[in-house]
N, C-alpha and C positions, 0 to 999 in steps of 0.2 A: 557411564556412557563413554565410549572411546572418543578421544579427541579427533575431530575431523580436520582434514587439511583446511587451511584458510581459503575461503571462498571469496571471490570478488563478484561484482555484478556480471562481469563478462563470463566468468566460469559458471555462474548459475545459469545464465542465458543459454550457454552451450549445453549444460547438463539437462536443462528443461527441454531443449530442442531434441536431444537424443532420447530422452524419456518418452516424448510424444511420438517420435519417429518409430521407436522400438514397438510401440503398441498400435501403430497405424491410427493415431489420434490426430495427426496433423490435419487430416481432412475436416475435422470438427473445429479446429482452432483458427477460425476466421476472426478478424478484429471485432466483428459484430458479436459473435458467440462468446468471445473472451471478454468483451465488455459486459455482456449480460451476466456471465458467470462471476465476474468481479463484483458486480452490484449485488448479486445474490449472496455472495460471501460477506459483503459489507453489511447487509441486512442481518445476517447471522451474528455478526459481531455486535451489532446494535442490540440485539435481543438479550445479550448478556448484561447490558447496562439498563435496560428498560426498568423503570420504576425504582431504581436505586437513587439514593441521595448522592450529592457530589462527594461526600466523605466516604460513603460505601464504595463508590466507583474507584476511589484511590486505594482502597484496602481490601482487595479481593481475596477470598480464601484461596489457599494453594490450588485446590482442584479447579475452581472457577478460573483462576489465572492461567492454568494449563490449557483449559478450553479456549480462552481468549487468545492465548499464544498461537494455537492452531488455526484460529480464524484469521489472525493477522498474517500467518504464513501463507494461508490460502490466498488472501488478497494480494500479497506480495508476489506470489507465483503467477497469478493471472495477470498482474500488472507487467511483470517482465515478459510473459509470453505475448501480450498485446503490443508492447513496445517492440519486441523482436519482429512480429509480424509486420509492423508499420515502419520498420527500420529507423526507430527513434532510440538514440542513445540517452538514457534517462539521467545520467550524471550531468552532462552539459545542459540538458533540458531543464533540470531542477535548478541548476546554477543561474540560468537565464531567468527562470521564474522568481527566484530569490531576489535578483537584481531588480526586476520589475516591481516586486512587492516593496523593496527598500525605497523606491521612488514613490510609489503610491501610499506608503505608510511610513513616513519619516518619524523616527523614534521620538524626536523632540516634540512632535505634534500629536502623536497618538498614544503615548505612553499611558497605560492604565485604562484605555478606552477600548470598547469592543465595537465601536462604530465602523461601518463600511466606509471606504475612502470617499464615496459619493456623498456622505453625510457630514463632512466637515469642510 
């Protein structure tokens, strides 16, 4: 595969916007529809792991891993489109969420625990 130019989240956002525009799909890309499409793709991702053991889920055969990669890409694409439609910059939003989670889940208190912050 030929090396692609380095993509940033911003260049992906513009490329996806252009892709939708050229196909006249922007009319279908409301936040509601994109959210629904994102969830549908997430369900397709889950199907690949259904009934696998934890260990099996970590060691997918190459063909299955390629399918999972495509599902993750679909999810990522719909996420970027939804954020674009709502004028949300995902990088600062994610950084803010990480800071929130750092406060809710201090490492010294929750290390090795899967409990929700309301449970400790």
